[in-house]
C-alpha positions as CSV (number, residue, x, y, z in Angstrom):
1,X,0.2,-0.2,0.0
2,X,0.6,3.1,-1.1
3,X,0.4,6.8,0.3
4,X,0.4,10.3,-1.9
5,X,0.1,13.7,-0.2
6,X,-0.5,16.6,-2.6
7,X,1.2,20.5,-1.6
8,X,2.1,22.9,-3.5
9,X,6.8,22.7,-3.9
10,X,6.5,18.6,-3.6
11,X,3.4,18.5,-5.7
12,X,2.8,15.3,-4.8
13,X,4.8,12.2,-2.1
14,X,4.5,9.4,-1.8
15,X,5.5,6.4,0.2
16,X,4.7,3.2,1.3
17,X,4.2,0.5,3.8
18,X,6.5,-2.2,2.3
19,X,10.1,-3.0,3.3
20,X,12.3,-1.0,0.8
21,X,10.7,1.3,-0.3
22,X,12.3,3.9,-1.3
23,X,9.8,7.1,-0.7
24,X,9.9,9.4,-3.2
25,X,8.4,13.2,-4.4
26,X,7.6,14.3,-7.9
27,X,8.9,18.9,-7.5
28,X,5.9,21.3,-7.7
29,X,8.0,24.3,-8.7
30,X,8.1,24.0,-12.9
31,X,4.0,23.9,-12.1
32,X,4.2,26.7,-9.8
33,X,6.8,28.4,-11.7
34,X,4.8,28.2,-15.3
35,X,2.1,29.4,-12.4
36,X,3.8,32.5,-11.8
37,X,5.2,34.0,-15.8
38,X,1.7,33.9,-16.4
39,X,0.3,35.6,-13.7
40,X,2.8,38.6,-14.1
41,X,2.2,38.6,-18.6
42,X,-0.6,37.8,-17.9
43,X,-1.2,41.0,-15.9
44,X,1.4,43.1,-18.0
45,X,-1.1,42.0,-21.3
46,X,-4.1,43.7,-19.9
47,X,-2.1,47.0,-18.0
48,X,-2.2,47.9,-21.7
49,X,-5.8,47.3,-22.2
50,X,-8.5,49.9,-22.0
51,X,-10.2,50.5,-19.3
52,X,-13.9,48.2,-20.5
53,X,-11.8,45.2,-22.1
54,X,-11.2,42.6,-19.3
55,X,-9.5,39.8,-22.6
56,X,-7.8,40.2,-25.5
57,X,-6.2,37.2,-27.8
58,X,-3.3,37.4,-26.4
59,X,-3.8,37.0,-23.0
60,X,-6.7,34.2,-23.9
61,X,-3.1,32.9,-26.5
62,X,-1.6,33.0,-23.4
63,X,-4.0,31.2,-20.7
64,X,-4.3,28.6,-24.2
65,X,-0.2,27.8,-23.2
66,X,-0.2,27.7,-19.8
67,X,-3.1,25.0,-19.3
68,X,-1.3,22.9,-22.4
69,X,2.3,23.1,-20.1
70,X,0.5,22.6,-16.4
71,X,-1.4,19.5,-18.4
72,X,2.2,17.9,-19.7
73,X,3.2,18.4,-17.4
74,X,0.3,16.6,-14.3
75,X,0.6,14.1,-17.2
76,X,3.8,13.5,-17.2
77,X,4.2,13.7,-13.0
78,X,1.0,11.0,-12.6
79,X,3.0,8.8,-15.8
80,X,6.0,8.3,-12.9
81,X,4.6,8.3,-9.9
82,X,2.0,5.0,-11.6
83,X,5.0,3.6,-12.8
84,X,7.1,3.5,-9.8
85,X,4.5,2.0,-8.2
86,X,4.1,-0.6,-10.9
87,X,7.8,-1.7,-10.3
88,X,6.8,-1.9,-7.0
89,X,4.1,-4.0,-7.5
90,X,2.1,-2.1,-5.5
91,X,-1.8,-3.1,-5.0
92,X,-3.0,-0.3,-3.0
93,X,-2.9,3.6,-3.8
94,X,-4.2,5.6,-0.7
95,X,-4.7,9.4,-1.2
96,X,-5.1,11.8,0.6
97,X,-7.7,15.0,-0.6
98,X,-9.7,17.6,1.3
99,X,-13.4,18.7,-0.8
100,X,-12.9,22.4,-0.5
101,X,-9.6,22.6,0.6
102,X,-9.8,25.8,-2.0
103,X,-12.6,27.3,-1.3
104,X,-11.4,27.6,2.2
105,X,-7.6,29.1,2.0
106,X,-6.6,31.9,3.3
107,X,-3.2,31.9,2.8
108,X,-2.1,35.6,1.9
109,X,-3.0,36.6,-1.9
110,X,1.0,35.3,-3.1
111,X,0.4,31.4,-1.2
112,X,-3.0,31.6,-2.2
113,X,-1.8,31.7,-5.9
114,X,0.1,29.5,-5.6
115,X,-2.3,27.1,-4.4
116,X,-5.1,27.7,-5.4
117,X,-4.7,27.9,-9.6
118,X,-2.5,24.8,-9.5
119,X,-4.9,22.1,-10.8
120,X,-5.1,19.2,-8.1
121,X,-8.2,17.7,-9.6
122,X,-7.2,17.4,-12.0
123,X,-4.2,15.7,-11.4
124,X,-6.0,13.3,-9.3
125,X,-7.9,12.6,-11.5
126,X,-5.1,11.1,-13.7
127,X,-3.1,9.4,-11.4
128,X,-7.2,7.7,-11.0
129,X,-7.3,6.7,-14.2
130,X,-3.4,5.2,-14.9
131,X,-3.2,3.5,-11.6
132,X,-6.7,2.0,-12.1
133,X,-6.1,0.7,-16.2
134,X,-2.9,-0.7,-14.5
135,X,-4.6,-2.2,-11.3
136,X,-3.6,-0.3,-8.9
137,X,-7.0,0.6,-6.2
138,X,-6.9,3.9,-5.0
139,X,-8.8,5.3,-2.0
140,X,-9.4,8.6,-1.8
141,X,-9.5,9.4,2.6
142,X,-9.8,12.8,4.3
143,X,-6.5,14.6,4.6
144,X,-6.7,15.0,8.6
145,X,-6.4,11.1,8.4
146,X,-3.1,10.8,6.2
147,X,-1.2,14.1,7.7
148,X,0.7,13.4,11.4
149,X,0.2,15.8,13.8
150,X,1.0,19.7,12.9
């Protein structure tokens, strides 16, 4: 059985109760950097818009590029996790998940922007369907049960 915890700087942390399993971390900083660049560039583009206009073709194009990069990164990360679990012959993956965790986030403007813009639900969906295709059972667990005392 393996457990997966989702965060921001470390997109996912994976550990298992199997002897000899080497826990590993999927870096979340590339996705965070993509969002930071998107936000900076979008602000620059919006500053050039007329007062009554909220978007433009360059802004939409920028969003399309950002979405593609984030999707690609999430697919690669989820594939890497599932491949590692298959190599270790893991039959079950427990994913820590809180419903409405982003709606309740009050981390300040900067941290909220970093946390809320990462599509964690999409990442969980990608992990789930790839794990199920590989024959790995997926269990969702409320995050308070997967974290230690903090």
